[in-house]
Backbone bond lengths (Angstrom), bond angles and torsions (degrees), N, CA, C in turn:
res aa  C-N    CA-C-N  psi(-1)  N-CA   C-N-CA  omega(-1)  CA-C   N-CA-C  phi
1 M - - - 1.440 - - 1.522 108.02 -
2 T 1.303 117.26 128.01 1.453 121.14 179.86 1.515 109.58 -103.22
3 E 1.324 114.69 149.80 1.465 119.64 -179.89 1.506 110.04 -86.44
4 N 1.310 115.68 141.31 1.461 121.42 176.28 1.526 107.57 -80.19
5 P 1.339 120.66 120.12 1.458 122.05 -177.21 1.522 113.36 -61.90
6 E 1.348 118.89 -19.92 1.461 119.90 178.24 1.527 111.72 -79.68
7 Q 1.342 118.33 -14.97 1.452 120.81 -176.13 1.512 113.01 -100.97
8 T 1.279 119.42 -16.82 1.456 120.37 -178.36 1.507 109.71 -132.40
9 G 1.309 116.40 157.01 1.449 120.17 173.06 1.520 108.66 -77.55
10 S 1.290 116.38 164.61 1.457 118.40 177.30 1.516 108.91 -121.59
11 T 1.310 114.49 164.33 1.451 120.62 -178.27 1.519 108.90 -104.43
12 C 1.313 115.74 132.85 1.461 121.50 179.44 1.521 109.47 -79.70
13 A 1.328 115.99 168.01 1.460 121.67 -179.18 1.517 112.30 -59.37
14 D 1.346 118.14 -31.00 1.467 120.06 -178.68 1.526 112.49 -84.39
15 G 1.359 117.53 4.41 1.460 120.96 177.95 1.520 113.95 94.58
16 S 1.332 117.98 -10.59 1.470 120.03 178.58 1.518 108.97 -80.96
17 S 1.320 116.14 158.94 1.456 118.92 179.21 1.525 109.49 -112.05
18 H 1.304 115.73 160.48 1.457 120.39 175.68 1.523 108.30 -133.35
19 L 1.306 115.57 163.23 1.460 121.02 -177.55 1.516 111.18 -80.62
20 D 1.339 114.86 144.74 1.455 117.89 172.36 1.536 108.51 -86.70
21 R 1.310 116.04 178.31 1.458 121.52 -175.71 1.532 112.26 -60.01
22 R 1.321 117.72 -44.62 1.467 121.45 -177.81 1.533 110.49 -65.02
23 Q 1.329 117.74 -43.02 1.455 121.33 178.82 1.533 110.60 -63.71
24 L 1.322 115.83 -40.73 1.456 120.27 179.49 1.523 111.30 -64.25
25 L 1.342 117.12 -45.95 1.471 120.68 -179.87 1.522 110.90 -64.58
26 S 1.326 117.44 -42.13 1.452 119.63 -179.64 1.513 112.07 -67.82
27 G 1.329 118.30 -36.82 1.465 121.03 176.56 1.518 111.38 -68.00
28 T 1.337 116.12 -39.29 1.469 120.70 178.26 1.526 110.21 -63.38
29 A 1.339 117.13 -42.84 1.466 120.87 179.11 1.522 110.58 -61.69
30 A 1.333 117.03 -39.90 1.468 120.36 179.42 1.526 111.00 -65.79
31 I 1.320 116.51 -39.71 1.465 120.20 179.32 1.520 110.45 -66.24
32 V 1.341 117.27 -43.13 1.466 120.97 179.23 1.522 110.02 -63.56
33 A 1.321 117.96 -44.29 1.465 120.86 179.29 1.519 110.89 -63.43
34 G 1.324 116.72 -42.20 1.468 120.40 178.31 1.517 111.36 -63.56
35 G 1.321 116.87 -42.03 1.464 120.80 178.51 1.516 111.37 -63.76
36 A 1.335 116.72 -40.63 1.463 119.92 179.29 1.522 110.93 -64.49
37 S 1.335 116.64 -39.33 1.465 118.07 179.20 1.522 110.63 -68.54
38 M 1.323 118.11 -34.45 1.466 120.02 177.14 1.528 110.48 -67.03
39 L 1.332 117.06 -37.22 1.462 119.87 176.56 1.513 110.02 -63.00
40 G 1.327 116.68 -39.82 1.464 120.00 177.92 1.513 111.32 -61.88
41 L 1.339 117.00 -40.78 1.459 120.20 179.15 1.521 111.95 -68.39
42 S 1.318 116.43 -37.24 1.456 118.81 -176.24 1.512 112.61 -80.93
43 S 1.329 117.37 -6.94 1.453 118.72 -177.91 1.518 112.19 -100.46
44 C 1.334 117.74 27.96 1.457 120.55 175.63 1.520 107.67 -60.33
45 A 1.286 116.69 103.86 1.462 120.53 -176.13 1.517 110.10 -79.90
46 P 1.314 116.88 145.79 1.448 119.63 175.79 1.529 110.36 -59.08
47 A 1.312 116.52 145.83 1.454 121.09 -179.41 1.521 111.14 -72.27
48 E 1.312 117.25 -23.26 1.455 121.32 -179.78 1.519 109.28 -111.49
49 P 1.323 117.20 149.98 1.465 118.87 177.70 1.524 111.14 -67.78
50 D 1.323 116.17 160.85 1.461 120.98 179.55 1.515 113.05 -75.42
51 T 1.310 117.87 -9.02 1.458 119.91 -179.51 1.517 110.57 -74.98
52 V 1.307 116.59 151.30 1.456 121.60 179.68 1.520 108.19 -87.41
53 E 1.310 115.59 123.78 1.451 120.98 179.17 1.517 109.10 -76.60
54 D 1.304 116.60 142.06 1.457 121.30 179.20 1.525 108.77 -87.63
55 F 1.323 116.64 110.99 1.449 121.58 178.33 1.523 109.44 -98.16
56 S 1.302 117.55 46.40 1.463 120.24 -176.80 1.524 111.42 -96.48
57 G 1.319 115.15 34.83 1.451 119.33 177.50 1.516 110.47 -78.84
58 Q 1.284 114.85 -165.90 1.457 120.41 179.81 1.522 110.87 -72.34
59 P 1.331 117.22 136.11 1.466 118.99 172.59 1.533 109.69 -61.02
60 T 1.315 115.49 136.40 1.460 122.06 -178.54 1.513 108.66 -126.09
61 E 1.330 116.35 133.72 1.461 119.16 175.76 1.524 107.60 -74.82
62 V 1.342 115.76 120.06 1.459 120.30 -175.75 1.519 113.27 -107.21
63 L 1.356 116.33 -15.90 1.461 119.35 -174.52 1.517 109.88 -164.32
64 D 1.316 116.05 143.55 1.460 120.65 171.62 1.526 107.27 -69.08
65 A 1.324 117.74 128.50 1.470 122.21 -176.26 1.525 112.53 -58.68
66 D 1.325 118.35 -30.78 1.464 121.50 179.31 1.530 112.76 -66.46
67 L 1.326 117.24 -19.24 1.464 120.64 -177.99 1.532 113.54 -83.67
68 L 1.346 116.56 -7.71 1.460 119.65 179.93 1.524 109.89 -127.47
69 P 1.330 117.16 96.53 1.462 120.73 179.84 1.541 112.04 -65.56
70 V 1.301 116.32 156.12 1.463 122.49 176.77 1.530 109.16 -57.51
71 G 1.344 116.17 135.07 1.464 121.64 179.12 1.519 114.28 88.78
72 E 1.329 116.98 2.36 1.464 120.15 179.89 1.515 110.35 -117.52
73 A 1.332 115.13 163.59 1.460 121.93 -178.78 1.518 109.45 -133.21
74 T 1.319 115.24 158.85 1.459 120.97 177.90 1.521 109.35 -152.56
75 G 1.304 115.34 161.53 1.460 121.68 173.40 1.513 108.69 -106.25
76 V 1.329 117.27 141.37 1.468 122.01 177.07 1.523 108.87 -137.42
77 H 1.313 115.34 154.81 1.461 121.33 174.85 1.517 107.53 -118.44
78 T 1.320 116.21 128.74 1.456 120.63 177.66 1.518 108.97 -142.52
79 G 1.312 116.84 130.01 1.466 120.05 -179.08 1.513 111.01 56.16
80 D 1.324 116.13 -121.20 1.462 121.59 179.87 1.523 112.76 -97.98
81 Y 1.325 117.65 9.09 1.463 120.55 -172.01 1.520 113.38 -118.69
82 D 1.344 113.63 139.38 1.455 121.59 165.61 1.514 104.40 -100.78
83 L 1.332 116.05 127.33 1.459 121.49 -175.89 1.516 111.09 -122.61
84 L 1.321 115.25 154.26 1.455 122.81 170.12 1.515 106.43 -117.42
85 I 1.327 116.03 128.40 1.460 121.76 -177.38 1.524 108.60 -119.64
86 Y 1.330 115.67 130.74 1.459 121.57 174.91 1.523 107.77 -122.43
87 R 1.329 116.39 128.83 1.462 120.76 179.37 1.520 108.28 -98.19
88 D 1.335 115.76 109.68 1.462 119.97 -176.65 1.524 113.55 -94.59
89 S 1.327 118.31 -13.48 1.472 121.62 174.09 1.530 108.44 -160.69
90 E 1.321 116.56 175.84 1.476 119.84 178.78 1.523 111.69 -59.52
91 S 1.342 115.95 -31.90 1.463 119.20 -174.23 1.529 114.16 -111.71
92 S 1.319 117.72 7.61 1.466 119.75 -175.22 1.527 112.04 -139.56
93 V 1.342 114.98 139.78 1.465 121.83 174.93 1.524 109.08 -135.55
94 Q 1.312 115.03 156.99 1.456 122.13 174.49 1.527 106.83 -117.37
95 A 1.327 116.73 135.92 1.468 121.00 -179.90 1.526 109.52 -127.59
96 F 1.337 115.57 139.20 1.460 121.31 -177.76 1.524 110.20 -136.98
97 H 1.324 114.66 148.34 1.458 121.84 172.60 1.528 106.19 -65.97
98 A 1.323 118.70 128.32 1.467 122.41 -172.99 1.524 113.66 -87.55
99 I 1.320 117.71 18.73 1.454 120.68 178.88 1.531 108.47 -96.90
100 C 1.324 116.57 123.55 1.469 120.94 -179.39 1.527 109.94 -67.47
101 P 1.330 117.64 129.50 1.460 120.21 179.81 1.532 113.99 -71.49
102 H 1.327 117.49 -4.02 1.469 119.82 178.80 1.531 110.71 -79.95
103 Q 1.326 117.76 -62.31 1.459 121.18 -176.90 1.527 113.71 -133.83
104 G 1.322 117.92 8.73 1.458 120.45 173.02 1.518 116.70 86.41
105 C 1.318 118.53 13.07 1.465 120.69 176.97 1.531 109.79 -73.68
106 I 1.322 115.66 160.05 1.460 120.65 177.79 1.531 108.56 -81.77
107 V 1.337 115.37 119.69 1.463 122.01 179.25 1.520 108.45 -78.41
108 R 1.337 115.82 145.50 1.468 121.91 -178.09 1.522 110.63 -122.75
109 V 1.316 115.39 166.21 1.462 120.43 173.97 1.515 106.82 -71.36
110 G 1.339 116.39 127.75 1.458 121.74 -179.78 1.508 110.79 -99.43
111 E 1.311 114.98 -174.91 1.458 121.04 178.74 1.523 109.98 -74.63
112 G 1.335 115.64 -52.51 1.462 120.37 177.35 1.504 114.37 60.88
113 A 1.284 114.21 -176.59 1.454 122.06 -178.99 1.513 109.43 -118.52
114 E 1.309 116.05 168.98 1.461 120.93 176.37 1.521 108.66 -64.20
115 P 1.276 121.89 148.51 1.452 126.88 5.33 1.524 113.70 -89.39
116 A 1.351 118.32 -6.85 1.462 119.84 -175.95 1.523 110.40 -136.65
117 P 1.341 116.52 152.60 1.463 118.48 174.41 1.528 109.20 -70.03
118 D 1.320 116.12 159.68 1.463 118.79 173.95 1.524 108.46 -100.67
119 F 1.315 116.34 175.72 1.457 122.61 172.79 1.522 106.25 -109.12
120 T 1.337 117.62 134.72 1.455 121.96 -173.11 1.520 111.05 -128.94
121 C 1.328 115.99 135.21 1.458 121.39 175.22 1.529 108.65 -87.29
122 P 1.330 118.12 122.89 1.465 120.28 -178.09 1.529 113.78 -72.89
123 C 1.327 118.07 -14.68 1.467 120.24 -176.70 1.521 113.43 -79.17
124 H 1.336 117.28 -49.64 1.466 120.00 -175.82 1.524 112.62 -133.20
125 S 1.321 116.43 15.71 1.469 123.52 172.41 1.528 115.91 67.17
126 S 1.316 117.91 23.99 1.467 118.20 171.42 1.525 107.37 -65.08
127 R 1.333 115.46 142.89 1.460 120.98 178.97 1.515 109.06 -123.29
128 F 1.355 115.23 144.18 1.454 121.46 -176.15 1.518 109.94 -130.99
129 D 1.325 115.73 145.94 1.462 122.49 177.38 1.529 108.73 -72.63
130 S 1.327 117.06 129.96 1.465 120.43 -176.80 1.529 113.15 -74.34
131 E 1.321 117.65 -17.37 1.467 120.11 179.30 1.525 112.63 -89.91
132 T 1.333 116.90 -30.38 1.464 120.57 -175.10 1.526 114.00 -119.00
133 G 1.332 117.40 -20.93 1.458 121.41 -174.74 1.519 112.91 81.81
134 D 1.339 117.98 -0.87 1.463 122.19 -178.63 1.526 111.50 -67.06
135 V 1.330 115.49 150.67 1.469 121.44 177.34 1.526 109.39 -69.19
136 L 1.331 116.36 129.58 1.466 122.24 175.07 1.518 111.18 -100.72
137 G 1.318 117.16 -24.30 1.462 121.13 179.99 1.511 110.81 178.24
138 G 1.319 115.65 162.21 1.454 121.09 177.98 1.520 112.38 101.90
139 P 1.331 116.15 -175.00 1.464 120.08 -173.98 1.532 115.83 -82.43
140 A 1.320 119.24 -4.13 1.472 119.62 -177.84 1.537 109.96 -58.27
141 P 1.342 117.26 131.88 1.464 120.41 -176.90 1.531 114.11 -78.24
142 R 1.321 117.46 -14.27 1.462 121.47 -179.12 1.524 108.32 -160.80
143 G 1.316 115.82 173.20 1.455 121.34 -179.03 1.518 113.35 -76.41
144 L 1.320 114.09 178.04 1.461 121.39 177.71 1.526 109.98 -75.60
145 R 1.318 115.96 149.05 1.463 119.87 179.81 1.528 109.92 -80.70
146 R 1.308 114.08 134.27 1.458 121.73 -176.06 1.532 111.00 -86.24
147 H 1.325 114.26 142.52 1.463 121.73 171.09 1.526 107.07 -109.34
148 P 1.318 118.67 136.84 1.464 119.42 172.03 1.533 109.10 -59.63
149 A 1.330 116.32 135.02 1.474 120.82 -176.78 1.518 109.94 -148.60
150 E 1.339 114.69 156.67 1.464 120.01 177.88 1.521 110.38 -157.89
151 V 1.348 114.66 161.42 1.447 121.71 172.87 1.524 105.67 -101.80
152 R 1.334 116.71 122.61 1.474 119.79 177.33 1.523 109.74 -157.19
153 D 1.306 114.44 147.93 1.472 121.43 177.29 1.525 112.72 52.10
154 G 1.343 116.60 36.41 1.454 120.64 177.42 1.521 115.11 77.46
155 G 1.330 116.68 6.90 1.463 119.51 -178.53 1.524 111.63 -128.73
156 I 1.314 114.80 169.95 1.467 121.46 172.75 1.526 105.66 -107.19
157 W 1.327 113.98 120.15 1.456 122.45 -175.95 1.516 109.93 -110.57
158 V 1.350 115.78 133.79 1.463 121.47 -178.34 1.523 108.51 -133.29
159 E 1.338 116.42 137.34 1.461 120.53 174.10 1.515 109.01 -78.39
160 V 1.324 115.14 125.36 1.469 120.25 178.42 1.529 110.09 -129.39
């Protein structure tokens, strides 16, 4: 019985072996399939577009100012928006769209470190600075989008 050279590898004169055609094609197919799956994993597109949304709508009172002490943060829902609010002084607040730019999960107030809590995405652990919205860590490709906000007339007002 003779061996078919297309079905088995052969041995070279120096004792090393080389791949036959079938082994080479099957290995190439595995590499191509593996590469394609890696491309699929690396192409996790952000849930939100890269364009900056215009939040120049009407200011809306989202919270009584007395309910958010200086140095603390909270999440609120108003209209079509989930927001994160951080109060950095008696007269100033920062407001951010609470949708993670990585995969669109709702970001929450995290534990964070002093002097302010951070904002944390529960899906993939992206962390954001509560004063600036900048990414502190994780897979998020950019920071949270800011909403114009202010403290006035005893309330916290945010443009939505």
